[in-house]
N, C-alpha and C positions, 0 to 999 in steps of 0.2 A: 379220907375219910376210908376206914377199911372194915368199919362193922357193917353186915350186909343187913342186919334187922335195921340199921337206923337208914341205911342206905334205900330200903325198901320204902319204909315210912316216908323217908322225904321226898321220893318220886310220887306216892300216892299222893300226901299230901299237895306235891305241889300242880299234879295233874287234876288232882280235884277240885283245886281253886283256879286252876286254869280254865277248865272246858267250865265251869260252873260260871265264869268271868266273861266267855266266849257264848256262852248262849244267851246272858243277857245282854250283850252287847249287841248279838244280832238280834234280837226281839225289841232292843232300842232302834237300831237302822230299819226294821219292819214300820216302827210306828213312826218315823221320820224324829227322832230326837237325835239328830247329827252330833251337837256339841258334847252331849253326855257320851254317845255311844265312842266318839272320836276318844276323850279322855281316858274312859273304859279301856280304848285298845290299846293305850300305852301301858297300862299296868298288864293288860294281858300277856303282849308279846315279852314283856319284862320277864314274867313268871316262867312262861313256857320256854324260852330261850335258857334259862337255868335249868328247867328240867330237862331240856332236850341233851345240855350239856353234860348231865350227869349221867344219863344213858347211854350216850356215847363213849362215855370214858368207860363205861362198864357194859359195852358189847357183849365180850366173851361171855356174858351169863346169863343164860335166857330167863332166870327170875327176876333182874330188873329188866327186862323187855316186857315180863308177863305183869310185873308191878305197874309200867306204864300203862299197858293196855288195861287193866282193871280199874285202876284211878283215872284213865279217859271216860269209861263206864259209868262208874260212878259219878264222875263229873257231870255228865248228861243227864241223869237221874236227879239229881243234887239241882242242878242249873234249872229244870223244867219246872221241881218244886217250888224253887225260890220265885219262880216267874209265876207259877201259879198264886203262890201267896201274896205278892204284889199287885197281881190280878189289874194292871195298867191298861188305859181304855176303857173302850166301852163297846156293848154287844148289841146288837136289834136283834128283838126275841119276836118271832110272826106267830102270832097263837090262831088257830082255827077251829073255832067251836063245834061242836056237833050238834049245834044249835043255835039258830037266831035268838032265840027266847032265854037269855043269860045275862045276869047282871055282873056277869065279870068285869066289864069295862068301868063302871062305876064302881065297885071296889078295888078296882086298880088306881082309878085317880084319887078315891077318897086317901089311898095311902103314898100318895102323892108322885105318882106314875104319871107319864105323859103318853095317852094312847090315842091312837088313828084307827079308827074302825069304818070298815066296809062290808056289806054284803056279797057272799060271793055264792058258787054254784058246784057244791060237789056232785059225787055219783049218787048219791042217796038223798038230794035235797038243798035248799038253802043253807050256807054258812056262816055265821059272822067270823070275820076275817078281823084280825087286832095286830098293829106294830107297835114296839115299844121299844125304846131306846133306853136302855139302863147301862151304868157304871158298871163294869164289869166284876167289880168288889159286891154288888148288891142284887147280882145275877143268881145267885142260888135262893137268895129269898123272894127273888120275883116268880123264878120257876117251882118254889113251895108254894105260894101264893095261887099260883094258876092253878097248880096239881089239887091243892084244896075245894077250889069252887070249880074247875070243871076239869076233872080227874080224864076224861075221854077225848081233852082236849089235843091237836097235832099241835106241836111245838117244835121250831127249829130257830136255830140262834145262829148269829155269825155277825163278825167284826165288820164295821164300819169304817173304809178309810178315810171319808171327809163325811162330815155333814155340818149344815149351817141352817139360821132360822128356826122359826118353829119353838117349842116347848122349851126345849134345851136352851138356846138362843135368850129366852127372856131369864132363866134362870141364872145364867152364865152373868149377864147384865148385870146381876145385884152384886 
C-alpha cells in the first residue's frame, strides 16, 4: 500500500474505531459487565494490532504518526459520545430544596420517580432533602423537572455502584 492518503485514512479510521471500542470496554468493566467487556476486548486488540502494524511499517514518515495520534484523540471523543448516548446504568440524584414547603416530591412521584425525603438543616434554616434513583437515560428529564419546580434547589448527581430493595426492586420484579 503506497498511497499516502489511503494510509492516513486507514490509520485514522482504525484508531478512531479502536479507541472508541476501548472507551466502551472500559465503561463496561467499571459497570461490572465482564462478559461483554471481554468479548469487546478481543475485537479491540485485533483492530489495535492492525493499526499498530501499519504505523510501524511506516515509521519513517511523521505524517502517519500524526494520523495515529489524531485518530486516537478522535476515538476518545467519539467513544465518550457513544457512551453518553447509551447512558448505561443509573444515577442517584440528591436534591436539596431551599424550603421544606415544596410539592416537588409529590410531583416527581406523580411522574413515576421513587423519591425518599427527609428534612435537613442548612445555613439559612430547614431544607427538604430528596434522593431519587433514575436510569441515566432519563436523568436529563428528571433534572429538567426539578429545575422547573425548584429552580434554586441544590442538585448533586452520581452513579451508584450497587443498589437493592426499595422502589426500584419492586419495579424490576414486574
